[in-house]
Jmol script that loads the backbone (N, CA, C; Angstrom):
load data "model"
ATOM      1  N   MET A   1       0.850  -1.179   0.000  1.00  0.00           N
ATOM      2  CA  MET A   1       0.000   0.000   0.000  1.00  0.00           C
ATOM      3  C   MET A   1       0.891   1.236   0.000  1.00  0.00           C
ATOM      4  N   LEU A   2       0.613   2.141  -0.872  1.00  0.00           N
ATOM      5  CA  LEU A   2       1.375   3.373  -0.992  1.00  0.00           C
ATOM      6  C   LEU A   2       0.946   4.362   0.086  1.00  0.00           C
ATOM      7  N   THR A   3       1.891   4.969   0.803  1.00  0.00           N
ATOM      8  CA  THR A   3       1.575   5.937   1.845  1.00  0.00           C
ATOM      9  C   THR A   3       2.111   7.308   1.454  1.00  0.00           C
ATOM     10  N   LYS A   4       1.247   8.326   1.585  1.00  0.00           N
ATOM     11  CA  LYS A   4       1.622   9.701   1.285  1.00  0.00           C
ATOM     12  C   LYS A   4       1.319  10.557   2.504  1.00  0.00           C
ATOM     13  N   GLN A   5       1.884  11.753   2.548  1.00  0.00           N
ATOM     14  CA  GLN A   5       1.642  12.673   3.655  1.00  0.00           C
ATOM     15  C   GLN A   5       1.039  13.970   3.149  1.00  0.00           C
ATOM     16  N   ILE A   6       0.207  14.575   4.008  1.00  0.00           N
ATOM     17  CA  ILE A   6      -0.383  15.872   3.683  1.00  0.00           C
ATOM     18  C   ILE A   6      -0.589  16.637   4.984  1.00  0.00           C
ATOM     19  N   ASP A   7      -0.333  17.932   4.936  1.00  0.00           N
ATOM     20  CA  ASP A   7      -0.534  18.780   6.110  1.00  0.00           C
ATOM     21  C   ASP A   7      -2.034  19.042   6.280  1.00  0.00           C
ATOM     22  N   VAL A   8      -2.491  19.087   7.523  1.00  0.00           N
ATOM     23  CA  VAL A   8      -3.916  19.288   7.788  1.00  0.00           C
ATOM     24  C   VAL A   8      -4.438  20.583   7.186  1.00  0.00           C
ATOM     25  N   LYS A   9      -3.582  21.554   6.985  1.00  0.00           N
ATOM     26  CA  LYS A   9      -4.013  22.830   6.394  1.00  0.00           C
ATOM     27  C   LYS A   9      -4.436  22.674   4.935  1.00  0.00           C
ATOM     28  N   GLU A  10      -3.970  21.603   4.262  1.00  0.00           N
ATOM     29  CA  GLU A  10      -4.298  21.366   2.856  1.00  0.00           C
ATOM     30  C   GLU A  10      -5.498  20.439   2.671  1.00  0.00           C
ATOM     31  N   VAL A  11      -5.872  19.714   3.702  1.00  0.00           N
ATOM     32  CA  VAL A  11      -6.873  18.662   3.559  1.00  0.00           C
ATOM     33  C   VAL A  11      -8.212  19.190   3.054  1.00  0.00           C
ATOM     34  N   GLN A  12      -8.699  20.270   3.608  1.00  0.00           N
ATOM     35  CA  GLN A  12     -10.018  20.760   3.235  1.00  0.00           C
ATOM     36  C   GLN A  12     -10.114  21.094   1.750  1.00  0.00           C
ATOM     37  N   THR A  13      -9.083  21.661   1.197  1.00  0.00           N
ATOM     38  CA  THR A  13      -9.130  22.025  -0.216  1.00  0.00           C
ATOM     39  C   THR A  13      -8.910  20.823  -1.139  1.00  0.00           C
ATOM     40  N   ARG A  14      -8.362  19.731  -0.615  1.00  0.00           N
ATOM     41  CA  ARG A  14      -8.063  18.561  -1.446  1.00  0.00           C
ATOM     42  C   ARG A  14      -8.826  17.307  -1.022  1.00  0.00           C
ATOM     43  N   LEU A  15      -9.863  17.453  -0.171  1.00  0.00           N
ATOM     44  CA  LEU A  15     -10.545  16.294   0.389  1.00  0.00           C
ATOM     45  C   LEU A  15     -11.105  15.358  -0.674  1.00  0.00           C
ATOM     46  N   GLN A  16     -11.757  15.879  -1.675  1.00  0.00           N
ATOM     47  CA  GLN A  16     -12.338  15.022  -2.709  1.00  0.00           C
ATOM     48  C   GLN A  16     -11.253  14.219  -3.430  1.00  0.00           C
ATOM     49  N   GLU A  17     -10.145  14.856  -3.732  1.00  0.00           N
ATOM     50  CA  GLU A  17      -9.018  14.172  -4.371  1.00  0.00           C
ATOM     51  C   GLU A  17      -8.448  13.092  -3.457  1.00  0.00           C
ATOM     52  N   LEU A  18      -8.290  13.412  -2.173  1.00  0.00           N
ATOM     53  CA  LEU A  18      -7.758  12.437  -1.215  1.00  0.00           C
ATOM     54  C   LEU A  18      -8.663  11.219  -1.105  1.00  0.00           C
ATOM     55  N   LEU A  19      -9.973  11.445  -1.007  1.00  0.00           N
ATOM     56  CA  LEU A  19     -10.908  10.327  -0.888  1.00  0.00           C
ATOM     57  C   LEU A  19     -10.878   9.440  -2.135  1.00  0.00           C
ATOM     58  N   ALA A  20     -10.733  10.030  -3.299  1.00  0.00           N
ATOM     59  CA  ALA A  20     -10.641   9.237  -4.531  1.00  0.00           C
ATOM     60  C   ALA A  20      -9.388   8.369  -4.515  1.00  0.00           C
ATOM     61  N   GLN A  21      -8.275   8.923  -4.054  1.00  0.00           N
ATOM     62  CA  GLN A  21      -7.030   8.163  -3.997  1.00  0.00           C
ATOM     63  C   GLN A  21      -7.093   7.082  -2.922  1.00  0.00           C
ATOM     64  N   ILE A  22      -7.722   7.381  -1.804  1.00  0.00           N
ATOM     65  CA  ILE A  22      -7.882   6.384  -0.738  1.00  0.00           C
ATOM     66  C   ILE A  22      -8.724   5.219  -1.239  1.00  0.00           C
ATOM     67  N   ALA A  23      -9.766   5.514  -1.995  1.00  0.00           N
ATOM     68  CA  ALA A  23     -10.619   4.462  -2.552  1.00  0.00           C
ATOM     69  C   ALA A  23      -9.837   3.537  -3.482  1.00  0.00           C
ATOM     70  N   LEU A  24      -8.755   4.044  -4.058  1.00  0.00           N
ATOM     71  CA  LEU A  24      -7.896   3.237  -4.939  1.00  0.00           C
ATOM     72  C   LEU A  24      -6.820   2.480  -4.177  1.00  0.00           C
ATOM     73  N   GLY A  25      -6.805   2.624  -2.836  1.00  0.00           N
ATOM     74  CA  GLY A  25      -5.861   1.862  -2.023  1.00  0.00           C
ATOM     75  C   GLY A  25      -4.721   2.652  -1.432  1.00  0.00           C
ATOM     76  N   GLU A  26      -4.658   3.934  -1.682  1.00  0.00           N
ATOM     77  CA  GLU A  26      -3.579   4.734  -1.103  1.00  0.00           C
ATOM     78  C   GLU A  26      -3.878   5.063   0.354  1.00  0.00           C
ATOM     79  N   GLU A  27      -2.840   5.222   1.126  1.00  0.00           N
ATOM     80  CA  GLU A  27      -2.941   5.588   2.532  1.00  0.00           C
ATOM     81  C   GLU A  27      -2.341   6.971   2.702  1.00  0.00           C
ATOM     82  N   TRP A  28      -3.008   7.830   3.470  1.00  0.00           N
ATOM     83  CA  TRP A  28      -2.526   9.182   3.707  1.00  0.00           C
ATOM     84  C   TRP A  28      -2.283   9.389   5.192  1.00  0.00           C
ATOM     85  N   ILE A  29      -1.163  10.007   5.522  1.00  0.00           N
ATOM     86  CA  ILE A  29      -0.849  10.413   6.882  1.00  0.00           C
ATOM     87  C   ILE A  29      -1.093  11.910   6.967  1.00  0.00           C
ATOM     88  N   LEU A  30      -1.959  12.325   7.902  1.00  0.00           N
ATOM     89  CA  LEU A  30      -2.197  13.749   8.120  1.00  0.00           C
ATOM     90  C   LEU A  30      -1.162  14.251   9.112  1.00  0.00           C
ATOM     91  N   THR A  31      -0.551  15.367   8.795  1.00  0.00           N
ATOM     92  CA  THR A  31       0.484  15.924   9.655  1.00  0.00           C
ATOM     93  C   THR A  31       0.124  17.342  10.069  1.00  0.00           C
ATOM     94  N   ASP A  32       0.653  17.737  11.211  1.00  0.00           N
ATOM     95  CA  ASP A  32       0.578  19.127  11.659  1.00  0.00           C
ATOM     96  C   ASP A  32       2.018  19.596  11.672  1.00  0.00           C
ATOM     97  N   GLY A  33       2.412  20.237  10.589  1.00  0.00           N
ATOM     98  CA  GLY A  33       3.831  20.516  10.390  1.00  0.00           C
ATOM     99  C   GLY A  33       4.520  19.193  10.068  1.00  0.00           C
ATOM    100  N   ASN A  34       5.494  18.815  10.878  1.00  0.00           N
ATOM    101  CA  ASN A  34       6.186  17.537  10.676  1.00  0.00           C
ATOM    102  C   ASN A  34       5.657  16.430  11.579  1.00  0.00           C
ATOM    103  N   LYS A  35       4.670  16.737  12.422  1.00  0.00           N
ATOM    104  CA  LYS A  35       4.166  15.764  13.397  1.00  0.00           C
ATOM    105  C   LYS A  35       2.972  14.988  12.829  1.00  0.00           C
ATOM    106  N   PRO A  36       3.094  13.652  12.674  1.00  0.00           N
ATOM    107  CA  PRO A  36       1.955  12.855  12.211  1.00  0.00           C
ATOM    108  C   PRO A  36       0.854  12.856  13.265  1.00  0.00           C
ATOM    109  N   ILE A  37      -0.404  13.063  12.823  1.00  0.00           N
ATOM    110  CA  ILE A  37      -1.499  13.107  13.794  1.00  0.00           C
ATOM    111  C   ILE A  37      -2.641  12.146  13.470  1.00  0.00           C
ATOM    112  N   ALA A  38      -2.757  11.696  12.230  1.00  0.00           N
ATOM    113  CA  ALA A  38      -3.837  10.777  11.876  1.00  0.00           C
ATOM    114  C   ALA A  38      -3.485  10.033  10.599  1.00  0.00           C
ATOM    115  N   ARG A  39      -4.206   8.942  10.352  1.00  0.00           N
ATOM    116  CA  ARG A  39      -3.997   8.152   9.143  1.00  0.00           C
ATOM    117  C   ARG A  39      -5.350   7.943   8.472  1.00  0.00           C
ATOM    118  N   LEU A  40      -5.415   8.179   7.179  1.00  0.00           N
ATOM    119  CA  LEU A  40      -6.609   7.902   6.380  1.00  0.00           C
ATOM    120  C   LEU A  40      -6.319   6.681   5.524  1.00  0.00           C
ATOM    121  N   VAL A  41      -7.140   5.638   5.664  1.00  0.00           N
ATOM    122  CA  VAL A  41      -6.933   4.391   4.928  1.00  0.00           C
ATOM    123  C   VAL A  41      -8.263   3.924   4.346  1.00  0.00           C
ATOM    124  N   PRO A  42      -8.209   3.089   3.312  1.00  0.00           N
ATOM    125  CA  PRO A  42      -9.450   2.509   2.793  1.00  0.00           C
ATOM    126  C   PRO A  42     -10.118   1.681   3.883  1.00  0.00           C
ATOM    127  N   ILE A  43     -11.394   1.845   4.070  1.00  0.00           N
ATOM    128  CA  ILE A  43     -12.087   1.173   5.162  1.00  0.00           C
ATOM    129  C   ILE A  43     -12.056  -0.344   5.019  1.00  0.00           C
ATOM    130  N   ALA A  44     -12.124  -0.865   3.824  1.00  0.00           N
ATOM    131  CA  ALA A  44     -12.130  -2.311   3.616  1.00  0.00           C
ATOM    132  C   ALA A  44     -10.835  -2.962   4.078  1.00  0.00           C
ATOM    133  N   SER A  45      -9.731  -2.223   4.101  1.00  0.00           N
ATOM    134  CA  SER A  45      -8.463  -2.832   4.466  1.00  0.00           C
ATOM    135  C   SER A  45      -8.213  -2.844   5.972  1.00  0.00           C
ATOM    136  N   ARG A  46      -9.063  -2.210   6.775  1.00  0.00           N
ATOM    137  CA  ARG A  46      -8.784  -2.090   8.198  1.00  0.00           C
ATOM    138  C   ARG A  46      -9.913  -2.490   9.140  1.00  0.00           C
ATOM    139  N   VAL A  47     -11.085  -2.820   8.641  1.00  0.00           N
ATOM    140  CA  VAL A  47     -12.215  -3.089   9.520  1.00  0.00           C
ATOM    141  C   VAL A  47     -12.299  -4.572   9.849  1.00  0.00           C
ATOM    142  N   ALA A  48     -12.102  -4.906  11.118  1.00  0.00           N
ATOM    143  CA  ALA A  48     -12.202  -6.292  11.555  1.00  0.00           C
ATOM    144  C   ALA A  48     -13.645  -6.756  11.437  1.00  0.00           C
ATOM    145  N   GLY A  49     -13.852  -7.963  10.969  1.00  0.00           N
ATOM    146  CA  GLY A  49     -15.190  -8.511  10.858  1.00  0.00           C
ATOM    147  C   GLY A  49     -15.934  -8.100   9.602  1.00  0.00           C
ATOM    148  N   LEU A  50     -15.294  -7.355   8.731  1.00  0.00           N
ATOM    149  CA  LEU A  50     -15.962  -6.888   7.528  1.00  0.00           C
ATOM    150  C   LEU A  50     -16.323  -8.050   6.602  1.00  0.00           C
ATOM    151  N   HIS A  51     -15.488  -9.077   6.571  1.00  0.00           N
ATOM    152  CA  HIS A  51     -15.718 -10.232   5.711  1.00  0.00           C
ATOM    153  C   HIS A  51     -15.980 -11.457   6.576  1.00  0.00           C
ATOM    154  N   ALA A  52     -17.109 -11.451   7.256  1.00  0.00           N
ATOM    155  CA  ALA A  52     -17.449 -12.561   8.150  1.00  0.00           C
ATOM    156  C   ALA A  52     -17.414 -13.879   7.395  1.00  0.00           C
ATOM    157  N   GLY A  53     -16.803 -14.879   8.013  1.00  0.00           N
ATOM    158  CA  GLY A  53     -16.715 -16.194   7.400  1.00  0.00           C
ATOM    159  C   GLY A  53     -15.520 -16.368   6.493  1.00  0.00           C
ATOM    160  N   ALA A  54     -14.741 -15.315   6.264  1.00  0.00           N
ATOM    161  CA  ALA A  54     -13.592 -15.402   5.371  1.00  0.00           C
ATOM    162  C   ALA A  54     -12.440 -16.169   6.020  1.00  0.00           C
ATOM    163  N   THR A  55     -12.426 -16.250   7.325  1.00  0.00           N
ATOM    164  CA  THR A  55     -11.403 -17.012   8.039  1.00  0.00           C
ATOM    165  C   THR A  55     -12.083 -17.918   9.048  1.00  0.00           C
ATOM    166  N   TRP A  56     -11.332 -18.866   9.559  1.00  0.00           N
ATOM    167  CA  TRP A  56     -11.864 -19.759  10.574  1.00  0.00           C
ATOM    168  C   TRP A  56     -10.757 -20.105  11.551  1.00  0.00           C
ATOM    169  N   THR A  57     -11.149 -20.583  12.703  1.00  0.00           N
ATOM    170  CA  THR A  57     -10.195 -20.999  13.726  1.00  0.00           C
ATOM    171  C   THR A  57     -10.480 -22.453  14.076  1.00  0.00           C
ATOM    172  N   SER A  58      -9.452 -23.259  14.057  1.00  0.00           N
ATOM    173  CA  SER A  58      -9.581 -24.668  14.398  1.00  0.00           C
ATOM    174  C   SER A  58     -10.030 -24.815  15.848  1.00  0.00           C
ATOM    175  N   PHE A  59     -10.828 -25.825  16.123  1.00  0.00           N
ATOM    176  CA  PHE A  59     -11.312 -26.056  17.482  1.00  0.00           C
ATOM    177  C   PHE A  59     -10.172 -26.276  18.471  1.00  0.00           C
ATOM    178  N   ASP A  60      -9.016 -26.737  17.983  1.00  0.00           N
ATOM    179  CA  ASP A  60      -7.903 -27.038  18.883  1.00  0.00           C
ATOM    180  C   ASP A  60      -6.761 -26.027  18.765  1.00  0.00           C
ATOM    181  N   PHE A  61      -7.066 -24.809  18.331  1.00  0.00           N
ATOM    182  CA  PHE A  61      -6.014 -23.825  18.080  1.00  0.00           C
ATOM    183  C   PHE A  61      -5.179 -23.507  19.318  1.00  0.00           C
ATOM    184  N   ASP A  62      -5.757 -23.664  20.511  1.00  0.00           N
ATOM    185  CA  ASP A  62      -5.012 -23.326  21.722  1.00  0.00           C
ATOM    186  C   ASP A  62      -4.518 -24.555  22.486  1.00  0.00           C
ATOM    187  N   ASP A  63      -4.603 -25.733  21.877  1.00  0.00           N
ATOM    188  CA  ASP A  63      -4.058 -26.939  22.512  1.00  0.00           C
ATOM    189  C   ASP A  63      -2.531 -26.859  22.514  1.00  0.00           C
ATOM    190  N   PRO A  64      -1.907 -27.463  23.512  1.00  0.00           N
ATOM    191  CA  PRO A  64      -0.431 -27.469  23.532  1.00  0.00           C
ATOM    192  C   PRO A  64       0.123 -28.197  22.305  1.00  0.00           C
ATOM    193  N   LEU A  65       1.259 -27.726  21.829  1.00  0.00           N
ATOM    194  CA  LEU A  65       1.914 -28.381  20.693  1.00  0.00           C
ATOM    195  C   LEU A  65       2.613 -29.644  21.163  1.00  0.00           C
ATOM    196  N   ALA A  66       2.697 -30.616  20.276  1.00  0.00           N
ATOM    197  CA  ALA A  66       3.327 -31.891  20.591  1.00  0.00           C
ATOM    198  C   ALA A  66       4.812 -31.704  20.862  1.00  0.00           C
ATOM    199  N   ASP A  67       5.381 -32.592  21.659  1.00  0.00           N
ATOM    200  CA  ASP A  67       6.811 -32.540  21.961  1.00  0.00           C
ATOM    201  C   ASP A  67       7.654 -32.576  20.697  1.00  0.00           C
ATOM    202  N   GLU A  68       7.181 -33.320  19.685  1.00  0.00           N
ATOM    203  CA  GLU A  68       7.918 -33.421  18.424  1.00  0.00           C
ATOM    204  C   GLU A  68       8.118 -32.037  17.785  1.00  0.00           C
ATOM    205  N   PHE A  69       7.144 -31.170  17.951  1.00  0.00           N
ATOM    206  CA  PHE A  69       7.270 -29.821  17.400  1.00  0.00           C
ATOM    207  C   PHE A  69       8.432 -29.103  18.055  1.00  0.00           C
ATOM    208  N   TRP A  70       8.508 -29.162  19.377  1.00  0.00           N
ATOM    209  CA  TRP A  70       9.540 -28.448  20.119  1.00  0.00           C
ATOM    210  C   TRP A  70      10.918 -29.087  19.950  1.00  0.00           C
ATOM    211  N   MET A  71      10.950 -30.398  19.684  1.00  0.00           N
ATOM    212  CA  MET A  71      12.218 -31.107  19.506  1.00  0.00           C
ATOM    213  C   MET A  71      12.752 -30.991  18.085  1.00  0.00           C
ATOM    214  N   GLY A  72      11.957 -30.453  17.195  1.00  0.00           N
ATOM    215  CA  GLY A  72      12.406 -30.270  15.815  1.00  0.00           C
ATOM    216  C   GLY A  72      12.214 -31.495  14.948  1.00  0.00           C
ATOM    217  N   SER A  73      11.459 -32.475  15.387  1.00  0.00           N
ATOM    218  CA  SER A  73      11.275 -33.685  14.594  1.00  0.00           C
ATOM    219  C   SER A  73       9.895 -33.739  13.930  1.00  0.00           C
ATOM    220  N   ALA A  74       9.117 -32.695  14.059  1.00  0.00           N
ATOM    221  CA  ALA A  74       7.783 -32.691  13.445  1.00  0.00           C
ATOM    222  C   ALA A  74       7.832 -32.137  12.051  1.00  0.00           C
TER     223      ALA A  74
END
end "model"
wireframe off; spacefill off
backbone 0.3
color backbone group
């Protein structure tokens, strides 16, 4: 993901342009002078639970690993 920076003083005049670029996958860091203060990212790339069912967790995901794993023979 490409990351760009913009000073907060410029955001209002360029908001429509920024939103179009964000929709294409670009990430913007808002700065106050040289100090980063916020990040604008595409919502689909950062929202947990947005794609329900896209992943799963095994019923035994938290079971201890076999000794063979720790001994390097697995």
